[in-house]
C-alpha positions as a Python dict, from the first residue, in 0.01 Angstrom:
ca = {
    (1, 'M'): (0, 0, 0),
    (2, 'A'): (-39, 309, -219),
    (3, 'E'): (-239, 285, -537),
    (4, 'K'): (-24, 293, -851),
    (5, 'L'): (-67, 451, -1190),
    (6, 'R'): (-238, 203, -1423),
    (7, 'L'): (-403, 175, -1763),
    (8, 'Q'): (-760, 110, -1861),
    (9, 'E'): (-917, 47, -2199),
    (10, 'Q'): (-1162, 318, -2303),
    (11, 'R'): (-1453, 138, -2461),
    (12, 'D'): (-1647, 453, -2547),
    (13, 'A'): (-1367, 587, -2765),
    (14, 'P'): (-1394, 542, -3141),
    (15, 'G'): (-1187, 228, -3180),
    (16, 'P'): (-953, 79, -2923),
    (17, 'A'): (-781, 327, -2693),
    (18, 'W'): (-606, 315, -2359),
    (19, 'E'): (-584, 579, -2091),
    (20, 'F'): (-383, 619, -1774),
    (21, 'V'): (-586, 594, -1456),
    (22, 'H'): (-409, 806, -1203),
    (23, 'P'): (-390, 694, -840),
    (24, 'R'): (-676, 798, -615),
    (25, 'C'): (-437, 1020, -418),
    (26, 'A'): (-362, 1215, -739),
    (27, 'R'): (-726, 1243, -843),
    (28, 'K'): (-818, 1375, -498),
    (29, 'R'): (-554, 1646, -527),
    (30, 'R'): (-668, 1798, -857),
    (31, 'D'): (-760, 2122, -677),
    (32, 'D'): (-407, 2138, -535),
    (33, 'I'): (-263, 2132, -887),
    (34, 'E'): (-491, 2418, -986),
    (35, 'E'): (-363, 2612, -683),
    (36, 'V'): (-3, 2535, -785),
    (37, 'E'): (-73, 2666, -1135),
    (38, 'A'): (-217, 2986, -984),
    (39, 'M'): (89, 3024, -759),
    (40, 'V'): (325, 2990, -1054),
    (41, 'A'): (120, 3239, -1257),
    (42, 'A'): (143, 3483, -963),
    (43, 'G'): (522, 3447, -951),
    (44, 'E'): (524, 3231, -638),
    (45, 'A'): (725, 2943, -782),
    (46, 'E'): (906, 2868, -455),
    (47, 'I'): (578, 2818, -266),
    (48, 'A'): (444, 2613, -558),
    (49, 'R'): (757, 2397, -549),
    (50, 'D'): (712, 2330, -177),
    (51, 'E'): (348, 2236, -233),
    (52, 'L'): (443, 1997, -514),
    (53, 'V'): (712, 1830, -304),
    (54, 'W'): (456, 1781, -27),
    (55, 'L'): (206, 1637, -278),
    (56, 'L'): (467, 1389, -397),
    (57, 'S'): (547, 1286, -40),
    (58, 'E'): (182, 1187, -6),
    (59, 'C'): (142, 1049, -359),
    (60, 'P'): (467, 942, -531),
    (61, 'D'): (297, 837, -860),
    (62, 'F'): (148, 1185, -912),
    (63, 'L'): (256, 1252, -1271),
    (64, 'E'): (123, 1608, -1279),
    (65, 'A'): (326, 1703, -971),
    (66, 'H'): (645, 1576, -1138),
    (67, 'L'): (548, 1757, -1458),
    (68, 'H'): (499, 2089, -1277),
    (69, 'L'): (824, 2050, -1082),
    (70, 'G'): (1000, 1995, -1414),
    (71, 'L'): (843, 2307, -1560),
    (72, 'I'): (944, 2513, -1256),
    (73, 'A'): (1300, 2379, -1282),
    (74, 'L'): (1310, 2483, -1649),
    (75, 'E'): (1195, 2831, -1552),
    (76, 'D'): (1477, 2836, -1296),
    (77, 'E'): (1718, 2734, -1574),
    (78, 'D'): (1801, 2405, -1405),
    (79, 'P'): (1774, 2152, -1691),
    (80, 'K'): (1931, 1874, -1484),
    (81, 'L'): (1662, 1897, -1217),
    (82, 'A'): (1393, 1942, -1483),
    (83, 'R'): (1518, 1631, -1661),
    (84, 'G'): (1491, 1438, -1334),
    (85, 'H'): (1128, 1533, -1277),
    (86, 'F'): (1021, 1487, -1638),
    (87, 'G'): (1212, 1160, -1648),
    (88, 'R'): (1045, 1032, -1332),
    (89, 'A'): (696, 1102, -1471),
    (90, 'Y'): (791, 939, -1801),
    (91, 'E'): (937, 636, -1619),
    (92, 'L'): (621, 596, -1408),
    (93, 'G'): (417, 594, -1728),
    (94, 'L'): (644, 334, -1889),
    (95, 'R'): (615, 111, -1583),
    (96, 'A'): (236, 129, -1594),
    (97, 'L'): (243, 51, -1966),
    (98, 'E'): (469, -251, -1913),
    (99, 'A'): (252, -377, -1625),
    (100, 'A'): (-51, -361, -1858),
    (101, 'G'): (126, -548, -2138),
    (102, 'S'): (217, -235, -2341),
    (103, 'P'): (-128, -178, -2496),
    (104, 'R'): (-185, 70, -2778),
    (105, 'P'): (-295, 319, -2886),
    (106, 'L'): (-254, 562, -2598),
    (107, 'P'): (-391, 884, -2750),
    (108, 'Y'): (-273, 1216, -2614),
    (109, 'A'): (-629, 1343, -2665),
    (110, 'L'): (-750, 1144, -2363),
    (111, 'A'): (-715, 1359, -2050),
    (112, 'G'): (-543, 1092, -1840),
    (113, 'N'): (-263, 1060, -2097),
    (114, 'K'): (-171, 1428, -2125),
    (115, 'P'): (67, 1448, -1824),
    (116, 'F'): (265, 1149, -1954),
    (117, 'F'): (310, 1297, -2302),
    (118, 'E'): (381, 1647, -2167),
    (119, 'A'): (648, 1502, -1937),
    (120, 'A'): (794, 1320, -2238),
    (121, 'K'): (808, 1651, -2424),
    (122, 'G'): (984, 1818, -2132),
    (123, 'L'): (1229, 1530, -2114),
    (124, 'V'): (1300, 1546, -2488),
    (125, 'H'): (1352, 1922, -2457),
    (126, 'C'): (1606, 1873, -2176),
    (127, 'L'): (1785, 1595, -2363),
    (128, 'V'): (1806, 1802, -2682),
    (129, 'A'): (1937, 2099, -2484),
    (130, 'T'): (2215, 1884, -2338),
    (131, 'G'): (2305, 1718, -2667),
    (132, 'K'): (2168, 1373, -2581),
    (133, 'L'): (1990, 1333, -2913),
    (134, 'T'): (2007, 954, -2930),
    (135, 'V'): (1820, 920, -2600),
    (136, 'A'): (1572, 1187, -2714),
    (137, 'E'): (1512, 992, -3036),
    (138, 'D'): (1440, 679, -2833),
    (139, 'I'): (1172, 865, -2638),
    (140, 'V'): (1024, 998, -2962),
    (141, 'R'): (1011, 644, -3103),
    (142, 'R'): (836, 513, -2793),
    (143, 'T'): (582, 794, -2771),
    (144, 'T'): (499, 791, -3142),
    (145, 'T'): (439, 417, -3116),
    (146, 'L'): (179, 498, -2850),
    (147, 'D'): (25, 793, -3038),
    (148, 'P'): (140, 801, -3402),
    (149, 'T'): (-4, 1150, -3454),
    (150, 'D'): (281, 1298, -3242),
    (151, 'P'): (52, 1581, -3124),
    (152, 'L'): (326, 1759, -2929),
    (153, 'A'): (567, 1747, -3225),
    (154, 'L'): (841, 1562, -3038),
    (155, 'A'): (993, 1436, -3361),
    (156, 'A'): (1023, 1794, -3484),
    (157, 'L'): (1217, 1893, -3169),
    (158, 'V'): (1477, 1628, -3236),
    (159, 'A'): (1483, 1688, -3612),
    (160, 'A'): (1545, 2059, -3555),
    (161, 'A'): (1834, 1978, -3322),
    (162, 'R'): (1980, 1729, -3573),
    (163, 'S'): (1968, 1992, -3848),
    (164, 'Q'): (2166, 2247, -3643),
    (165, 'P'): (2535, 2270, -3715),
    (166, 'R'): (2728, 2083, -3452),
    (167, 'H'): (2988, 2273, -3256),
    (168, 'A'): (3309, 2101, -3158),
    (169, 'T'): (3349, 2033, -2790),
    (170, 'R'): (3666, 2118, -2603),
    (171, 'K'): (3772, 1751, -2606),
    (172, 'E'): (3736, 1737, -2984),
    (173, 'L'): (3948, 2045, -3050),
    (174, 'P'): (4314, 1994, -3136),
}
C-alpha cells in the first residue's frame, strides 16, 4: 500500500507546530519537480505536464505535482482544470489533517506545508475568478485557522473580489 501524506509535530520549532510529511515517493522525486520547473521556465509546458501526470501515476498524494499541474492549467487559461488540480492537493491536505485530529498551528513557513497553502491559494484564485466567493471564503477560514498570519494573503483575494461591483448575469437581466 502506498504511503500517504501525514502530519508530524515539529518539536524544534518555537512553540507547537505541525508540518506535512510527504510520502516517500514524493520526497524521492524532488529532483523531478526541479526538472519540471526548468521545463516550464523553458516554455516546455506540454512536456512538463506529461512528466507531472507520470509522477502522479506513481505517487497519487504528490501535492507538488498537483500544484504544478494547476499552475500550468492557469497558464493555459483553463481555470476548471486548474481548480481540479489545486482542489485535489487541498483535499489531500485536509484528509491528512483530519486523520491527525486537525492539529494546529500548521505554519506556512515550514517547508512541508508550502505546497498545501500554495494549492489553497490557487484554488481560491480559481473560485474567485468563477464567482464562487462563498466557497473561497470557506477555504480562507480553514487556512487562516491553520496559519493565522495568512502569509499568502488569501483573505485579501476574496475581499478584493467582494469589493468589486457585481455585474448582472444573463439570468438576472429582465
